[in-house]
N, C-alpha and C positions, 0 to 999 in steps of 0.2 A: 686924457685919453679915457675912453670908459673901458674897462674890463669887463667882459661878461664870461662867466664861467659855462661853458656847454656841455659839460660834464653832467650826466645826470646825478642828481642828488639819492643819496641812498635814503628811500623812504621806509618808515618804520613797518613793520609787518604786524600785520592785524592778526588778534588773536581770534576773531571772530569768522574769518575767513579760512576754511580747509577745503582746497582741491577746487577752488572756484565757487564754493558754494558760500554764502553767507549765513553763517549761523543765528547772527542776529535776528534775521527775518523768521526763523523757525520758531513756530509757536508752539510750547512745550506742551501743554494743557490739551491742546486738540490731539497732538502726536501722542502722548501717553492714553488717553481714552482710544486713540485707534487701535493701539499696538495691544492693550487690554482687549479691545472688543475682539482682533485677530486672533489673541492666545485662547479666550474663552471661546470665540466661537469655535476653533478648532478642535479644543477641549469636549467643549457641548458636543460636536458631531462626533467625536470618539465614542462618548458615553451613549450617546441616542443610538448610535449602529451597532456599538459592541454586542449587544444583546443578539441582534438580528445576524451579525459575522459569527456570532459562537454557534447559532443555530444552523445557519446555513453551513458551516464547518462541520458540525454533527451530521446533516445530511450528506455533507460530501464522503464523510468517513463513511457513513451506513452505504452509500451507493459504491463507494469503492468496495466495501465488504463483499457486496452483493457482485458486485462485477468479478471478482475474485472467486466466489462461488459458482459464479455463473461458468467461468473461464475452466475453472477445474471440473465442472459437469460437462462442458464441452469436450475438454481432453478425454475425459471418461468416454462421452459418446464417440469421439473418434477411435479410440483402442477397443469400442465396442464393434463399431464398424469393419475394423483391420481385421477382427477376430471374425466375423461373419463373412467376410469374404475369403479368410482362409480355409474357415469349415466349409464355405460353398466350394472351393477348390479340391477340399478333401473330399465333398460329396461327390463330386463329378469323377473324382479318380475313382472312388469307391464303386460307382455307377459303372463305370468302365469294367473294371475289374469284376462285378457281380454279372454283367453282360456275359464276360470271356466265360466265366464259371458256370452259367445258365446254359450258354451254348454247347459247352462240352458236356454237361449232365444231360440236356437234349439229346447228343449224339449218343451218348452211353445207351446200353440198350439193358434194363431194367426189368426184368420177367416177372417183379412182384406182381404187379396187378393182372397179368394175364394169368398166373398160377393161383391166385387168388379169385379169379372168375372162373376159371375152370372147378376150383375146388368146391366155391360157392354153388355151381350150374350143373355139377354130377348127379345125374338121377339115382333114384334108391336101385339098387341090384345091378348098378355098372360099378364094374371096379376097374382102375388104370393101374397097368402092370409096368410100363415103362412110358415115359414123356421125355422126350429130347426136342431141345430147342437148337438149331444150329443153321448159320446162314440165313437168319430171317424165314425159318421153314420150322414148323411144328409136327413134330411126329408121335401120335400116341397109341400105344397099344394095350389092349384091356379085355375085359370079358365082362358079359352082360347076361341076365337070366334069359332075356328074350330079345328078339327084334325090335322091339316098340324102346327098349330102354336104349338101344343103339341108335335108335332115329330121333328120338329126343336129346339125346348127348349131341348127335351132329346139328340139331335145329339149334340149339341152345350156342354151339360154338359159331353157327352163321348169326345169329343175332348179336355176336359180340363185336364191340367197337375195334377190338384188337385185331381181329381176323379181317385179312384183305384178301379177296378172291374167293374161289369156291373151296368148300371141305369135300377132298374127296375119300372115299370109302374103297376100302379093300379086305377081302376075307381071307385071312391066311390058313395056310394048311396045317392041319385040318380043321374045319371050321368049328367043330364041336369037341368040346373037352370036359372032361369030367373032373371037377374039384369037391372034394369033401363028400363023395356019392350024389352030387349034383351036376347034370350036364348043363354046361353053359356056351354061349356062343362066343367066339374070339373075334375080335377086331382090330383094324388098324385104321387109323384116319390120318391123313395130311393135309397140312393148309399153310399160306403164307401168313404171317404175323407183322403188324404193325407196332413198334413200339414207341412212336410219335405221338400218340395221341393218350 
């Protein structure tokens, strides 16, 4: 009888095979040349592009600084715009207040201009004894050396922008009065006045 051993024999482990790769088939010289080529290629690329990378980094830093400056300028510009808006609001408020004050001043009766006009346009030889402004009516009493002075005075009043309506003349009793040994004509004038102009 023939006996056959069917159990697998233990084979010798090959040192040249690792993870299914036969190392004996690898050629060392081309492998070393290719590894050296890859190393020096990477190193050469780094050296070649390093100067360009540094230049680009400097440009990037300069651009970042410019952006920071511009953003600061923009923030300052925004602050100025806010201040301008606030000033515009204050200006509008002041304009409202000024218009209210102007309306009050316009309604108030200030006789300065009328009195100045009367003082500047009183003819020589005419004296004003009494001047009353009440409820928009101007009453003037005085004396003149002659009727021509009274007529000129009334004519000057009619030409005033402050006088509205007729200038009424009345002769008080007595018409003639003696002042410092000179006989003068007494007069009284009444008219409406306009403060609005």
